[in-house]
C-alpha beads as a LAMMPS data file, in Angstrom:
LAMMPS data file: protein, C-alpha beads

190 atoms
189 bonds

1 atom types
1 bond types

-500.0 500.0 xlo xhi
-500.0 500.0 ylo yhi
-500.0 500.0 zlo zhi

Masses

1 110.0

Atoms # bond

1 1 1 -133.508 179.023 1.135
2 1 1 -130.368 177.229 2.187
3 1 1 -130.142 174.790 5.097
4 1 1 -128.701 177.284 7.636
5 1 1 -131.302 179.970 6.970
6 1 1 -134.207 177.483 7.065
7 1 1 -133.059 176.349 10.515
8 1 1 -133.170 179.973 11.664
9 1 1 -136.580 180.750 10.192
10 1 1 -140.162 179.598 10.841
11 1 1 -143.109 180.765 8.758
12 1 1 -146.873 180.471 8.888
13 1 1 -149.634 182.350 7.049
14 1 1 -149.415 185.466 9.217
15 1 1 -145.929 185.657 10.789
16 1 1 -142.298 184.915 9.992
17 1 1 -139.779 184.169 12.764
18 1 1 -136.083 184.860 12.135
19 1 1 -133.261 184.012 14.545
20 1 1 -130.063 185.995 13.862
21 1 1 -127.460 183.865 15.575
22 1 1 -124.716 184.165 12.975
23 1 1 -123.679 187.683 14.066
24 1 1 -120.621 187.734 16.321
25 1 1 -119.457 185.150 18.798
26 1 1 -122.082 182.767 20.224
27 1 1 -122.046 184.429 23.648
28 1 1 -122.534 187.926 22.200
29 1 1 -125.907 189.117 20.922
30 1 1 -128.897 186.833 20.312
31 1 1 -131.585 188.477 18.136
32 1 1 -135.090 187.080 17.524
33 1 1 -137.545 188.759 15.109
34 1 1 -141.248 188.099 14.568
35 1 1 -142.261 189.825 11.337
36 1 1 -145.799 190.354 10.084
37 1 1 -146.031 188.927 6.587
38 1 1 -147.501 191.384 4.143
39 1 1 -150.489 190.330 2.104
40 1 1 -150.544 192.339 -1.140
41 1 1 -154.274 191.782 -1.761
42 1 1 -155.214 192.775 1.779
43 1 1 -153.024 195.921 1.510
44 1 1 -154.642 196.849 -1.799
45 1 1 -158.145 196.403 -0.380
46 1 1 -157.185 198.463 2.688
47 1 1 -155.952 201.329 0.509
48 1 1 -158.949 200.996 -1.788
49 1 1 -161.302 201.337 1.202
50 1 1 -159.817 204.787 1.895
51 1 1 -161.046 206.142 -1.452
52 1 1 -164.726 206.488 -0.441
53 1 1 -163.632 208.311 2.722
54 1 1 -161.597 210.770 0.714
55 1 1 -164.255 211.108 -1.996
56 1 1 -167.131 211.952 0.373
57 1 1 -166.009 215.567 1.126
58 1 1 -165.663 216.239 -2.589
59 1 1 -169.227 214.941 -3.117
60 1 1 -170.417 217.316 -0.382
61 1 1 -168.842 220.195 -2.281
62 1 1 -170.212 219.382 -5.736
63 1 1 -173.558 217.709 -4.968
64 1 1 -174.781 219.443 -1.838
65 1 1 -173.102 222.821 -2.416
66 1 1 -171.201 222.878 0.906
67 1 1 -168.473 225.475 1.280
68 1 1 -164.899 224.767 0.420
69 1 1 -163.874 225.227 4.062
70 1 1 -166.123 222.310 5.112
71 1 1 -164.566 220.124 2.407
72 1 1 -161.059 221.130 3.490
73 1 1 -161.760 220.376 7.154
74 1 1 -163.368 217.044 6.228
75 1 1 -160.325 216.058 4.183
76 1 1 -158.040 217.044 7.045
77 1 1 -159.986 215.011 9.609
78 1 1 -160.189 211.955 7.342
79 1 1 -156.479 212.144 6.480
80 1 1 -155.557 212.342 10.161
81 1 1 -157.777 209.320 10.965
82 1 1 -156.169 207.302 8.171
83 1 1 -152.733 208.392 9.466
84 1 1 -153.611 207.224 12.964
85 1 1 -154.782 203.858 11.649
86 1 1 -151.612 203.335 9.606
87 1 1 -149.411 204.501 12.482
88 1 1 -150.642 201.684 14.733
89 1 1 -149.783 198.914 12.248
90 1 1 -146.938 196.781 13.601
91 1 1 -144.359 195.519 11.094
92 1 1 -142.215 193.477 13.473
93 1 1 -141.262 192.863 17.064
94 1 1 -137.742 191.918 18.101
95 1 1 -136.127 190.472 21.193
96 1 1 -132.430 191.276 21.557
97 1 1 -130.735 189.233 24.259
98 1 1 -127.445 190.541 25.659
99 1 1 -126.513 187.743 28.106
100 1 1 -124.338 189.889 30.404
101 1 1 -126.595 192.953 30.379
102 1 1 -130.244 192.260 29.713
103 1 1 -133.029 192.020 27.154
104 1 1 -134.141 194.749 24.764
105 1 1 -137.699 194.519 23.425
106 1 1 -138.390 196.443 20.206
107 1 1 -141.650 197.143 18.376
108 1 1 -141.367 198.512 14.814
109 1 1 -144.462 200.305 13.485
110 1 1 -145.468 200.936 9.870
111 1 1 -144.928 204.661 10.301
112 1 1 -141.220 204.085 10.978
113 1 1 -141.541 204.635 14.729
114 1 1 -139.696 202.179 16.976
115 1 1 -140.444 201.642 20.647
116 1 1 -137.641 200.116 22.709
117 1 1 -137.700 198.813 26.272
118 1 1 -134.652 197.467 28.100
119 1 1 -134.862 195.041 31.014
120 1 1 -131.647 194.347 33.006
121 1 1 -130.823 190.655 33.285
122 1 1 -130.638 190.943 37.098
123 1 1 -134.341 191.959 37.252
124 1 1 -135.595 188.965 35.241
125 1 1 -136.712 186.164 37.533
126 1 1 -138.066 183.803 34.896
127 1 1 -139.423 183.762 31.328
128 1 1 -142.783 181.991 31.032
129 1 1 -145.107 180.901 28.223
130 1 1 -148.764 181.525 29.095
131 1 1 -151.928 180.240 27.524
132 1 1 -154.349 183.171 27.224
133 1 1 -158.018 182.265 26.998
134 1 1 -160.711 184.804 26.093
135 1 1 -164.389 184.193 25.336
136 1 1 -163.598 184.431 21.635
137 1 1 -160.127 182.926 21.175
138 1 1 -157.185 181.165 22.768
139 1 1 -153.537 182.071 22.130
140 1 1 -150.060 181.778 23.660
141 1 1 -147.910 184.587 24.960
142 1 1 -144.339 184.902 26.201
143 1 1 -143.844 186.965 29.339
144 1 1 -141.132 187.837 31.834
145 1 1 -141.527 187.685 35.589
146 1 1 -139.739 190.833 36.757
147 1 1 -138.312 191.309 40.265
148 1 1 -140.272 193.965 42.153
149 1 1 -143.138 194.132 39.606
150 1 1 -146.644 192.894 40.273
151 1 1 -147.556 192.215 36.655
152 1 1 -145.923 190.116 33.966
153 1 1 -144.130 191.937 31.152
154 1 1 -145.187 190.686 27.733
155 1 1 -142.266 190.108 25.374
156 1 1 -144.441 190.543 22.269
157 1 1 -146.794 193.362 23.247
158 1 1 -148.634 193.807 19.934
159 1 1 -148.330 190.484 18.107
160 1 1 -149.567 187.036 19.089
161 1 1 -147.241 184.615 17.294
162 1 1 -147.878 180.873 17.519
163 1 1 -146.209 178.831 20.258
164 1 1 -143.696 177.232 17.874
165 1 1 -142.266 180.742 17.288
166 1 1 -142.307 181.569 20.996
167 1 1 -140.447 178.416 22.038
168 1 1 -136.958 179.329 20.635
169 1 1 -137.197 182.792 22.202
170 1 1 -138.224 181.247 25.522
171 1 1 -135.299 178.800 25.407
172 1 1 -132.856 181.629 24.647
173 1 1 -134.242 183.721 27.503
174 1 1 -133.949 180.728 29.870
175 1 1 -130.319 180.238 28.772
176 1 1 -129.535 183.949 29.209
177 1 1 -131.012 184.069 32.697
178 1 1 -129.363 180.755 33.697
179 1 1 -132.697 179.044 34.307
180 1 1 -132.722 175.338 33.567
181 1 1 -135.626 174.505 31.308
182 1 1 -137.420 171.299 32.152
183 1 1 -137.592 168.684 29.433
184 1 1 -141.293 168.132 30.149
185 1 1 -142.063 171.798 29.473
186 1 1 -139.977 171.741 26.289
187 1 1 -141.666 168.569 25.007
188 1 1 -145.141 169.893 25.810
189 1 1 -144.830 172.605 23.144
190 1 1 -143.209 170.464 20.444

Bonds

1 1 1 2
2 1 2 3
3 1 3 4
4 1 4 5
5 1 5 6
6 1 6 7
7 1 7 8
8 1 8 9
9 1 9 10
10 1 10 11
11 1 11 12
12 1 12 13
13 1 13 14
14 1 14 15
15 1 15 16
16 1 16 17
17 1 17 18
18 1 18 19
19 1 19 20
20 1 20 21
21 1 21 22
22 1 22 23
23 1 23 24
24 1 24 25
25 1 25 26
26 1 26 27
27 1 27 28
28 1 28 29
29 1 29 30
30 1 30 31
31 1 31 32
32 1 32 33
33 1 33 34
34 1 34 35
35 1 35 36
36 1 36 37
37 1 37 38
38 1 38 39
39 1 39 40
40 1 40 41
41 1 41 42
42 1 42 43
43 1 43 44
44 1 44 45
45 1 45 46
46 1 46 47
47 1 47 48
48 1 48 49
49 1 49 50
50 1 50 51
51 1 51 52
52 1 52 53
53 1 53 54
54 1 54 55
55 1 55 56
56 1 56 57
57 1 57 58
58 1 58 59
59 1 59 60
60 1 60 61
61 1 61 62
62 1 62 63
63 1 63 64
64 1 64 65
65 1 65 66
66 1 66 67
67 1 67 68
68 1 68 69
69 1 69 70
70 1 70 71
71 1 71 72
72 1 72 73
73 1 73 74
74 1 74 75
75 1 75 76
76 1 76 77
77 1 77 78
78 1 78 79
79 1 79 80
80 1 80 81
81 1 81 82
82 1 82 83
83 1 83 84
84 1 84 85
85 1 85 86
86 1 86 87
87 1 87 88
88 1 88 89
89 1 89 90
90 1 90 91
91 1 91 92
92 1 92 93
93 1 93 94
94 1 94 95
95 1 95 96
96 1 96 97
97 1 97 98
98 1 98 99
99 1 99 100
100 1 100 101
101 1 101 102
102 1 102 103
103 1 103 104
104 1 104 105
105 1 105 106
106 1 106 107
107 1 107 108
108 1 108 109
109 1 109 110
110 1 110 111
111 1 111 112
112 1 112 113
113 1 113 114
114 1 114 115
115 1 115 116
116 1 116 117
117 1 117 118
118 1 118 119
119 1 119 120
120 1 120 121
121 1 121 122
122 1 122 123
123 1 123 124
124 1 124 125
125 1 125 126
126 1 126 127
127 1 127 128
128 1 128 129
129 1 129 130
130 1 130 131
131 1 131 132
132 1 132 133
133 1 133 134
134 1 134 135
135 1 135 136
136 1 136 137
137 1 137 138
138 1 138 139
139 1 139 140
140 1 140 141
141 1 141 142
142 1 142 143
143 1 143 144
144 1 144 145
145 1 145 146
146 1 146 147
147 1 147 148
148 1 148 149
149 1 149 150
150 1 150 151
151 1 151 152
152 1 152 153
153 1 153 154
154 1 154 155
155 1 155 156
156 1 156 157
157 1 157 158
158 1 158 159
159 1 159 160
160 1 160 161
161 1 161 162
162 1 162 163
163 1 163 164
164 1 164 165
165 1 165 166
166 1 166 167
167 1 167 168
168 1 168 169
169 1 169 170
170 1 170 171
171 1 171 172
172 1 172 173
173 1 173 174
174 1 174 175
175 1 175 176
176 1 176 177
177 1 177 178
178 1 178 179
179 1 179 180
180 1 180 181
181 1 181 182
182 1 182 183
183 1 183 184
184 1 184 185
185 1 185 186
186 1 186 187
187 1 187 188
188 1 188 189
189 1 189 190
C-alpha cells in the first residue's frame, strides 16, 4: 500500500475503513466506506453448515420412505431460509457527504440489494458519537441529530465499527454542517 492510500484506510480484524477523497475537487463529494472484511474460513464453515440442512430431506426420502412431495417442500423451505439468512448479510455501509446538499447513507447487502437514505444538510443539527452500553457489550455509534425528529438517526445502521473509524466520518460531517468540533472531543477519541 502506498503512503496516500494508507492515510485513507484503517483496518482491524473485522472492518476496513476507506476514505475516497481523491475524487473531484476537495469541496465536491466526500465518500466514507466501512467494509466487512471477509474471512475465508468462516465463509467455508458457514456454507458447510448448510449441507446437513439440505441433506436431511433426502434422508427422509430414502430412510423413512416419505413421499417425494414432502422432500421437495422441505428443500424449498430450507432453501428459502438460507436465502433469507444470506440476504441479511451486510457487505459495506457508506456515507456520501455532499456539502451543499446533504448526506446519503448507503447499506450494501450480500444479495446485491442496496438501501439508500438521503438527509438534506439543512435538517442536520449535529453529528454525535455515542457510547452504547448493553448488559453484554459496549460499543460506539455515530448518529445525526435531525431537526424535527425525536430520535437520533444512526449513520451505520447495521455495522458497529470501532471509534477510530467513526472519528474521520464524524469530523467530515461536522465540517459539512459547519459545526466547529471541540479539540477536547477530538482528543478524547484519539
